[in-house]
C-alpha positions in Angstrom: -31.2 17.5 -4.9 -30.2 18.0 -1.3 -31.9 20.6 0.8 -30.6 24.1 -0.1 -30.9 27.4 1.7 -32.7 30.0 -0.3 -32.9 33.6 0.8 -35.7 35.8 -0.7 -36.0 39.5 -0.1 -39.2 41.3 -0.6 -41.0 38.1 0.4 -43.8 39.5 2.6 -46.1 39.9 -0.4 -46.4 39.6 -4.2 -44.0 37.5 -6.2 -41.6 37.2 -3.4 -44.2 35.5 -1.2 -45.4 33.4 -4.2 -41.8 32.2 -4.9 -41.3 31.4 -1.2 -44.4 29.2 -1.2 -43.3 27.4 -4.4 -39.8 26.8 -3.2 -40.8 25.8 0.3 -42.9 23.1 -1.3 -39.8 21.6 -2.9 -38.3 20.9 0.5 -35.6 23.6 0.3 -34.9 25.7 3.4 -36.5 29.0 2.6 -35.6 32.2 4.5 -37.7 35.2 3.8 -37.0 38.9 4.3 -39.5 41.7 4.3 -40.0 45.3 5.3 -43.2 44.8 7.3 -42.9 42.9 10.5 -46.5 41.8 10.5 -46.8 40.7 6.9 -43.4 39.0 6.9 -44.3 37.1 10.1 -47.6 36.0 8.6 -46.0 34.5 5.5 -43.3 32.9 7.7 -45.9 31.3 10.0 -47.9 30.0 7.0 -44.8 28.3 5.6 -43.1 27.4 8.8 -39.9 29.2 7.7 -37.4 31.7 9.2 -37.9 35.3 8.6 -36.1 38.6 9.1 -37.2 42.2 8.8 -35.1 44.8 6.9 -35.9 48.1 5.3 -33.7 48.6 2.3 -34.2 52.4 2.6 -31.8 52.1 5.6 -28.4 50.6 4.7 -27.6 49.9 8.4 -30.6 47.4 8.4 -29.1 45.7 5.3 -25.8 45.4 7.0 -27.5 43.9 10.1 -29.4 41.5 7.9 -26.2 40.3 6.2 -24.4 39.8 9.5 -27.4 37.8 10.8 -27.5 35.6 7.7 -23.8 34.9 7.9 -24.1 33.9 11.5 -27.1 31.7 11.0 -26.5 30.0 7.6 -23.3 28.2 6.8 -24.6 27.9 3.2 -26.6 30.3 1.0 -27.4 28.4 -2.2 -29.7 31.0 -3.7 -30.0 34.7 -3.0 -33.1 36.2 -4.6 -32.9 40.0 -4.6 -36.5 40.8 -5.0 -37.1 43.8 -2.7 -38.0 47.0 -4.6 -40.7 49.3 -5.8 -41.6 52.5 -7.7 -41.7 55.6 -5.5 -43.3 59.0 -5.6 -41.8 62.4 -5.4 -38.0 62.5 -5.0 -36.9 61.8 -1.5 -33.6 61.0 0.0 -33.0 58.2 2.5 -31.2 58.5 5.8 -28.1 57.4 3.9 -28.4 60.4 1.6 -29.4 58.6 -1.6 -32.4 58.8 -3.8 -34.9 56.3 -2.4 -35.8 54.5 -5.6 -32.2 53.8 -6.5 -31.3 52.7 -3.0 -34.2 50.4 -2.4 -34.0 48.8 -5.8 -30.2 48.7 -6.5 -27.9 49.9 -3.6 -29.6 47.7 -1.0 -29.4 44.5 -3.0 -25.9 45.4 -4.1 -24.8 45.9 -0.5 -26.5 42.7 0.7 -24.9 40.7 -2.1 -21.4 42.0 -1.7 -21.5 41.5 2.1 -22.5 37.9 1.5 -20.0 37.3 -1.4 -17.6 35.0 0.4 -20.5 32.8 1.6 -22.1 32.9 -1.9 -18.8 31.8 -3.5 -18.3 29.0 -1.0 -21.8 27.8 -1.7 -21.5 28.1 -5.5 -24.6 30.1 -5.2 -26.9 31.6 -7.8 -28.0 35.3 -7.4 -31.3 36.2 -9.0 -32.3 39.8 -9.2 -35.8 41.0 -10.0 -35.6 43.7 -12.7 -38.5 45.0 -14.9 -39.2 45.8 -18.6 -39.3 49.4 -17.3 -35.5 49.3 -17.9 -36.2 49.5 -21.7 -39.0 52.1 -21.6 -37.8 54.5 -19.0 -34.2 53.8 -18.2 -31.2 55.8 -19.2 -28.5 55.7 -16.6 -26.6 58.9 -15.9 -23.5 57.6 -14.2 -22.6 61.0 -12.7 -26.1 61.5 -11.3 -27.1 58.1 -9.9 -29.0 59.9 -7.1 -31.2 61.7 -9.7 -30.5 65.2 -8.4 -31.6 66.6 -11.8 -34.5 65.6 -14.0 -36.1 63.3 -11.5 -39.3 61.6 -12.6 -40.7 58.5 -10.8 -40.9 56.4 -13.9 -37.3 57.3 -15.0 -35.9 56.7 -11.5 -37.6 53.2 -11.5 -36.4 52.4 -15.0 -32.9 53.5 -14.1 -32.9 51.3 -11.0 -34.2 48.3 -13.0 -31.5 48.9 -15.6 -28.9 49.0 -12.8 -30.2 45.5 -11.7 -29.3 44.1 -15.1 -25.9 45.8 -15.2 -25.2 44.6 -11.7 -26.0 41.0 -12.8 -23.8 41.2 -15.8 -20.9 42.6 -13.7 -21.4 40.1 -10.9 -21.2 37.4 -13.6 -18.0 38.9 -15.0 -16.3 39.2 -11.7 -17.4 36.0 -10.0 -18.6 33.4 -12.4 -15.1 31.8 -12.4 -15.4 31.5 -8.6 -18.7 29.6 -8.9 -21.4 32.2 -8.7 -24.2 32.2 -11.3 -26.3 35.3 -11.8 -29.5 36.2 -13.6 -32.0 39.1 -13.7 -35.5 38.8 -14.9 -38.7 40.7 -15.7 -41.7 39.1 -13.9 -44.4 40.7 -16.1 -47.1 43.1 -15.1 -48.1 41.5 -11.7 -51.0 42.3 -9.5 -49.1 43.4 -6.4 -48.8 46.4 -4.1 -45.3 47.4 -5.3 -46.6 50.8 -6.6 -48.5 51.7 -3.4 -46.1 54.5 -2.5 -45.9 56.0 -6.0 -47.3 59.1 -7.6 -46.3 57.7 -11.0 -49.1 57.2 -13.6 -48.1 53.5 -13.3 -49.9 53.5 -10.0 -53.3 53.8 -11.7 -52.8 50.3 -13.3 -52.0 48.7 -9.9 -54.7 50.4 -7.8 -57.7 50.5 -10.1 -60.0 48.2 -12.0 -57.1 47.9 -14.5 -55.4 45.6 -12.0 -57.6 42.9 -13.5 -55.4 43.0 -16.6 -52.3 42.0 -14.6 -51.0 38.5 -14.0 -51.1 36.7 -10.6 -48.1 36.8 -8.3 -47.7 33.1 -8.9 -47.3 33.6 -12.6 -45.0 36.5 -12.0 -42.8 34.3 -9.7 -42.5 31.6 -12.3 -39.2 32.7 -13.8 -37.7 33.3 -10.4 -38.6 29.8 -9.3 -37.3 28.4 -12.6 -34.0 30.1 -12.2 -33.8 28.9 -8.6 -34.5 25.3 -9.4 -32.9 24.6 -12.8 -29.2 24.3 -13.7 -27.2 27.4 -14.8 -24.9 26.5 -17.7 -27.3 23.9 -19.1 -30.8 25.3 -18.7 -30.0 29.0 -18.4 -27.1 31.3 -19.1 -25.4 33.2 -16.3 -25.3 37.0 -16.7 -28.4 37.2 -18.8 -31.7 39.0 -18.4 -34.8 36.8 -18.7 -38.6 37.0 -19.3 -40.9 34.0 -19.4 -37.9 31.7 -19.0 -36.2 33.1 -22.1 -33.4 35.6 -22.7 -35.2 39.0 -23.2 -34.3 42.2 -24.9 -33.0 44.9 -22.6 -32.1 48.5 -22.8 -29.1 49.2 -25.1 -27.1 50.4 -22.1 -27.5 47.0 -20.5 -24.8 45.7 -22.9 -22.3 48.4 -22.0 -19.5 46.5 -20.1 -17.7 49.7 -19.2 -20.9 51.1 -17.7 -21.4 47.9 -15.7 -17.9 48.1 -14.3 -18.3 51.8 -13.5 -21.7 51.3 -11.9 -20.2 48.6 -9.6 -17.4 50.8 -8.5 -19.7 53.8 -8.0 -22.1 51.7 -6.1 -19.4 50.3 -3.8 -18.3 53.8 -3.0 -21.9 54.9 -2.3 -22.3 52.1 0.3 -18.8 52.5 1.5 -17.5 49.1 0.3 -14.2 48.3 -1.2 -14.7 47.5 -4.9 
């Protein structure tokens, strides 16, 4: 397989960094994106790859990232939307959106849509990191995507991870005929710092001795790497949600095609994009 360009967000730590290490070892051109300048630069230096810094809690930084990627890379063969996390008390970003929803869904949505022409030209695959939290905590309220009522950290995270699956399904519906393949996946309970900002009870698992029960970032990255290196259409099915390299059960709302279309249109409006 000729060298491909693979962009991975949330790659300064955890499964994003682990995936970057695995994919760089295959000879692909890996491009990493992180929020922390210091941590992102350290991973980039270790691997000898290009890196960029963008905070998905600021949509202008996502727009700047997209513009830079378009200027620098004539092809983008894989876009791995991996940036995300579970937050604490409800806060709004500078863009006026609930932070969990923006960082986990609106940021990746905006980046993907800004890169769409390049992704179509490259017959790219778009891989988005979701979570089993979509099943346990998610119930998307289409008229309250910014969680202005009934906010709870776990529910906000579950909603955002459900949105990742719906986004993947709608991306497939709209663009599979143009050559894009899309998948979402649950990495498992991974020993990372993704809950560092959270006041959720989930934080206890990730910041205490219970962390020993979690899997390594390398194991968590396995399905991402598999989706990035195997053939859609023959080895995996575009539009589906995966866990441990197999199609997994998702929240019942994840199969609602009307909800997926509506979420796309609402998300486009929220980031001021034409749908």
